[in-house]
C-alpha positions, 0 to 999 in steps of 0.5 A, spaced: 499 500 500 503 506 497 501 512 503 502 519 501 506 523 503 504 530 505 508 536 502 510 542 508 514 545 511 518 543 518 517 548 524 524 547 524 525 550 517 520 555 518 524 559 524 529 559 519 526 562 515 523 567 518 530 569 523 533 570 515 527 574 513 526 578 520 535 580 519 534 582 513 527 587 514 532 590 520 538 591 516 533 595 510 531 598 515 536 600 519 539 603 512 534 605 510 534 611 516 541 612 517 539 614 509 532 618 511 537 622 517 544 623 512 539 627 507 536 631 513 542 633 515 545 635 507 539 639 507 540 643 513 547 643 512 545 647 505 539 650 508 545 654 513 549 655 507 544 659 503 542 663 509 549 666 512 550 667 503 544 671 502 545 674 510 553 678 507 549 678 499 543 683 502 550 686 508 556 686 502 549 691 498 546 695 503 554 697 505 557 698 498 551 702 497 550 706 502 551 713 503 555 714 510 556 708 516 554 709 525 556 703 527 563 700 527 565 707 530 573 705 530 577 699 529 574 695 535 570 688 533 564 689 534 558 684 533 552 690 531 553 694 526 549 700 522 548 704 515 544 709 512 542 708 505 543 713 499 537 718 500 530 716 496 524 719 494 520 715 500 526 716 505 529 724 504 534 722 509 535 715 508 533 708 512 538 706 517 540 699 517 541 695 522 544 688 524 546 684 530 545 678 534 537 678 538 535 672 540 541 668 536 539 670 530 542 674 525 537 679 524 537 685 519 533 692 522 531 697 516 527 702 517 523 703 511 521 695 512 521 692 519 526 687 522 528 680 518 532 674 522 537 672 516 540 668 520 537 663 525 542 659 530 547 664 529 554 663 533 558 669 531 557 675 527 561 680 528 564 686 525 571 691 524 572 696 522 579 696 520 582 703 517 579 708 522 582 714 518 581 715 511 578 714 505 575 708 502 573 705 509 573 697 509 570 693 513 572 685 515 565 681 517 565 674 519 558 670 521 557 663 524 551 659 524 549 652 527 553 645 528 557 644 524 560 652 523 559 654 516 562 661 517 562 666 511 568 672 512 570 676 507 572 684 507 568 689 504 570 696 501 564 700 503 564 705 495 561 712 498 564 713 505 
């Protein structure tokens, strides 16, 4: 008499297969989490670089087109500077633009537009007037933001004063 043999897997075979699938799933999940963290890090770094560069360019434009500078008044290192813009129809005596650190952010206060945050999580913002006499005035500016630090340092030659 022929016996019919049931086909299937033993309990041990199922456990081994489940262990292999679980190990592969865990490894894939760990790789996906690491890729997500790397992507977030790169995006945050790119945002910080963009914010620092945009802040620098705004300062550069305002310094080069300003009619005068209120501070710094000497070669002492400071974390605030103020310039007065060229006169225009809305502001016949020119507007005042100030850059400073406020609540851990680099802010621009413009008498025409109000206050805006240029760079959040600022670590360092420093301005130094390089030459105390003579024209044109030269400024050294340094901006450091975030962790890891994004740094932008430059020497700016003022055109009008």
